[in-house]
C-alpha positions as CSV (number, residue, x, y, z in Angstrom):
1,X,18.6,33.6,26.6
2,X,20.4,30.4,27.8
3,X,19.7,26.8,26.4
4,X,19.7,24.2,29.0
5,X,19.7,20.5,28.3
6,X,17.8,18.2,30.3
7,X,18.6,14.5,29.8
8,X,16.6,11.7,31.5
9,X,15.7,8.2,31.1
10,X,12.9,5.8,30.7
11,X,14.4,3.6,33.3
12,X,13.8,5.8,36.1
13,X,10.6,4.7,38.3
14,X,9.3,8.4,37.9
15,X,9.6,11.5,35.7
16,X,12.4,13.4,37.3
17,X,12.9,15.3,34.0
18,X,9.5,16.8,34.4
19,X,10.1,17.8,38.0
20,X,13.5,19.4,36.9
21,X,11.7,21.3,34.0
22,X,9.1,22.8,36.2
23,X,11.5,24.1,38.7
24,X,13.7,25.4,36.0
25,X,10.7,27.2,34.2
26,X,8.9,28.4,37.4
27,X,12.3,29.7,39.1
28,X,13.5,31.5,35.9
29,X,10.3,33.0,35.3
30,X,10.0,34.4,38.9
31,X,13.7,35.7,38.7
32,X,13.3,37.1,34.9
33,X,16.1,34.8,33.7
34,X,15.9,33.9,30.1
35,X,16.1,30.1,29.4
36,X,15.1,27.7,26.7
37,X,15.0,24.0,27.5
38,X,15.8,21.3,25.4
39,X,14.7,17.6,26.7
40,X,16.0,14.3,25.4
41,X,15.0,11.1,26.8
42,X,17.1,8.0,26.5
43,X,16.7,4.4,27.7
44,X,19.1,4.2,30.5
45,X,21.9,5.9,32.4
46,X,24.8,4.7,30.0
47,X,22.9,6.5,27.2
48,X,23.2,9.8,28.8
49,X,26.6,10.8,27.9
50,X,26.3,10.9,24.1
51,X,22.8,12.5,24.2
52,X,23.9,15.1,26.7
53,X,27.0,15.8,24.2
54,X,24.7,16.0,21.4
55,X,22.7,18.9,23.2
56,X,25.7,20.8,24.3
57,X,27.2,20.7,20.8
58,X,23.7,22.0,19.6
59,X,24.0,25.1,21.7
60,X,22.9,24.4,25.1
61,X,24.9,26.4,27.7
62,X,24.8,23.8,30.6
63,X,22.7,20.6,31.6
64,X,21.1,18.6,34.2
65,X,20.9,14.7,33.6
66,X,18.6,12.6,35.7
67,X,18.6,8.8,36.0
68,X,17.8,5.9,38.4
69,X,20.3,3.2,38.6
70,X,18.7,-0.1,39.9
71,X,20.1,-2.0,43.1
72,X,21.9,-4.8,41.8
73,X,25.7,-4.6,41.6
74,X,25.8,-4.7,38.0
75,X,23.5,-1.6,37.9
76,X,25.8,0.3,40.3
77,X,28.7,-0.3,38.1
78,X,26.5,1.1,35.2
79,X,26.0,4.1,37.0
80,X,29.4,4.5,38.0
81,X,30.5,4.2,34.1
82,X,27.8,6.7,33.0
83,X,28.9,9.2,35.6
84,X,32.3,9.0,34.5
85,X,30.9,9.5,30.9
86,X,29.1,12.4,32.0
87,X,32.2,13.9,33.8
88,X,34.1,13.4,30.3
89,X,31.4,15.2,28.3
90,X,31.7,18.2,30.8
91,X,35.3,18.2,30.2
92,X,35.2,18.1,26.7
93,X,32.4,20.6,26.1
94,X,33.9,22.7,29.1
95,X,30.1,23.3,30.0
96,X,28.5,22.6,33.7
97,X,26.2,19.5,34.0
98,X,24.8,18.4,37.2
99,X,24.2,14.8,37.6
100,X,21.2,13.7,39.4
101,X,21.0,10.1,40.1
102,X,18.7,8.4,42.7
103,X,19.6,4.6,43.4
104,X,16.7,2.4,43.7
105,X,17.8,1.1,47.0
106,X,18.1,4.7,48.6
107,X,14.8,4.2,50.2
108,X,12.7,1.5,52.0
109,X,9.3,2.3,50.5
110,X,7.9,3.9,47.1
111,X,6.8,6.9,48.9
112,X,10.1,7.6,50.4
113,X,11.8,7.0,46.8
114,X,9.3,9.3,45.3
115,X,10.1,12.1,47.9
116,X,13.8,11.6,47.1
117,X,13.2,12.0,43.5
118,X,11.2,15.1,43.7
119,X,13.3,16.8,46.1
120,X,16.8,15.8,44.3
121,X,15.4,16.8,40.9
122,X,14.1,20.1,42.0
123,X,16.8,21.1,44.2
124,X,19.7,20.4,41.7
125,X,17.5,22.2,39.1
126,X,17.6,25.1,41.4
127,X,21.2,24.7,41.8
128,X,22.0,24.9,38.2
129,X,20.2,28.0,37.7
130,X,22.1,29.7,40.7
131,X,25.2,28.4,39.0
132,X,24.2,30.2,35.8
133,X,22.6,33.3,37.0
134,X,23.2,33.8,40.6
135,X,26.2,32.2,42.0
136,X,26.1,34.1,45.2
137,X,23.1,31.9,46.3
138,X,25.6,28.9,46.3
139,X,28.3,31.0,48.0
140,X,26.1,31.8,50.9
141,X,25.4,28.1,51.5
142,X,29.1,27.0,51.2
143,X,29.7,24.5,53.9
144,X,26.1,24.5,55.3
145,X,25.8,20.5,55.0
146,X,22.7,21.1,52.3
147,X,21.8,18.0,50.8
148,X,19.6,17.1,47.9
149,X,17.0,14.3,48.5
150,X,17.6,13.7,51.9
151,X,17.9,15.5,55.3
152,X,20.8,18.2,55.4
153,X,23.9,17.0,57.3
154,X,24.7,18.6,60.5
155,X,27.2,21.5,59.9
156,X,30.5,21.7,61.6
157,X,31.7,25.0,63.0
158,X,35.2,25.9,62.0
């Protein structure tokens, strides 16, 4: 049984952690993959790296982190700094973590924002399970232009 860290924030305008956990649990059950989820919620994106490191040090094999930076320039800078911290934690722990940030200004309406949040959280949760249990699923999609949260990009034939 693999322990999976889920770190999310209070600052997000929707409970993306819940969406990710539901996807992880449902998909793992359908495929007979043994997982245990350990969730930690922090105030904002800059608080994610240390919470993530703690969970990885406590035995989690991989993780998914979810946050929502605001639209102000300082929020974008904070998101960048948090992202660098998350990358550093991955390197320190030598464990995979998928970063799922939805920027508040990605959508023109609350409905579109909610759709992006649900889509990105669930698809990245699935991607994490594929990384851990079924990497061939990712390989089948290599270069396909798949996106999480938005319409897929058009594939370019090589």
